[in-house]
Steps between C-alpha positions, in 0.01 A plus 500: 500500500623850419672690779336796672740735322417349159128532566543868594705575187269318259190656653659844463545440125126444444425865402782492244375173356149640475636770269770311310379140526366468147817644349700247702289206387516603133880508524489168687294318238705634210822385665351166610385401152824617340703294745263202515278483188392149600282658771274639228357147490350558844406869510197633314674713239168657398485659845854623444403673176193652661704622798269336754754255642751770604215681679404182687855429610559863598193492723604166651847636588350815645252304713777272624711798603202667661393193701831321556439524875140371461529215251172346616326779305651359180394138551221521243725652235779251573260206464360631172849548355621162628200330338576666166871420531420134564273490193799623298744254661725774639816339640712606801807567283312778321479717812872592522488601132201727564659641816829584331332687215256678730778632722695621196187678375448671837857623498483614137182705550573647843869561439692646795182500708527122511779489758686179587299488823171514308614243242616259772167537678305430183718199420415353841133593469473345153662180628237475771216560254640244256519244780132559582400433141734204450372329815132558421540395136677180601208425732262550209706279269503223762127533567418484130734209435339301784143596405271265307660437158738790565843575357776760510562742217308449174371195317380443145125509448309424181210711375222243443219751441474864393168686537404856401299633795431843345635732231809564714540212749615148413539206737781246483445162667825343621615152607844371598677369191630199696150400607558588866195659669496879511588670831238606749433869552288745695235693303638844417858388440703538180774315311808625320516423126832524312511536121768524236367738237676500159666828415562600863832481683380348826233281654176654626341407832153613603266410783145399412220429744349153509142550385340165581432307819773292665493121530458442129731308269613819327597863562334781309632849431289761320695772323389837371648599164661833575545769237838611375859456614633457761183405688381250244812309399427194716119505492495545122745214454283274716185595308652488152764228521432255783264223393381164625798266529754775574694502826558771760739523794282544807591569862329402823187691607585806711335802657328608820184647342273220617162473672514532878345224707170645617123467465455873434323600176735554207493763225725437201576815297654426161611747235589360157756220514509546878228238496757219476601453865150590619343234279716237667390635840135503389512135399630407843263731691181370340569161658463653847129501586559744787640794302302750295690600187448791260717503187514845337661499156582830327583489128463718191226301324385152403794456264747525787280316751681176587368200697140627518341156464764329710417736788121487450481120511640498857247748640254396771282692753802615703725561199434770239686674219468859378626640169587867443575619145681833468470522119219264390451412136177603330395134518564478876165524673474595866360207695592245236873535447580721800347640817645854512660752266783737582766454763496340843344747746368527855148503361554172318656339806209615715248375243667160496468491878855444621550492874770667708577162656614358165855413402593673174742358243593735214710454188534700180689777316617819672196726431256230609696419815542863600125556460403180683727569797376859517137385503562247775671769704200732454273218612717470813594140438782410743834453326533163672207380286647623168741277310632565153738395228622751243658397169773762516699713746276590797638855492301561181180488705610813681543685171153436359 
């Protein structure tokens, strides 16, 4: 554990990192990929081009400096990062490489202000943080390896079925190529998929939520076809090039966005492709006769409305689904294809009859998530009852 002096020094650098953190992380990533281009296989290079990943890392470093004497406050963030690292098969030997390049970047940006005393303190502090992640990730690797049909790293899976769920979402059904049963998972979790795309200089790894119920003889991911580069390089390749009989490298299920054990009513709030982890939760929840479930799905129109029939067939007196179209087609009739028009609002939530005792699970793009979380705050829903997954850097929610 870092010494008292190190903690004082690192904590004192927090204001500087708040100002210069993003510059530091941009320098860090540029140096890291120049020195170790093989790490591009692990990092999402689309996020690098968009500039979101440097922002995320800058905020993480700032928060660590700010709370280095109260690390319990960072437990949630540490667990989320460790889960994602384990889905990407991050190895212990990568941490010294990251640490070396990060320290060089700090020195390069801060110049003479980064005194030997400050650099020594940050070297010690980084070592402690790396140890926290290495230990937790090793626990996760061991747990997954020992779980039902589990393994370490990635295994080859074959695509045995491909289904278009809407104009923009396609599902890929996966089985182990060696015939071994697929691993167990908790509804809401995701898997890492690694692809080699012709014409690119490195492999591409992305996490995709598992969209079907567990305890089946397959895994299913459902992927939205994103527009343009760099966002769409992997999703477009999956949609356009991966067919039945092709193989994918797939990691063990990961993630902490899962349904809490409770009999409280549940409200699932899905925006667009954010339906994927919530659909897996829904399929598990409907089996519990003691929980009332409301599934609210927000999409543009019927053309982008995925899984409508799949959701409807599972409904019963305590389970209902609601559809909100923000830009309905002229052929979309209220009451037949959808229940509400416009965007999710307090009025709609009140009309549906949600209760303040409910647990809320939200997933979707930044504008949807920002609106949903704002509405729940206005309705005075306790934060302990709000759980969410966001397909992107969480900091983007604060900018919407």
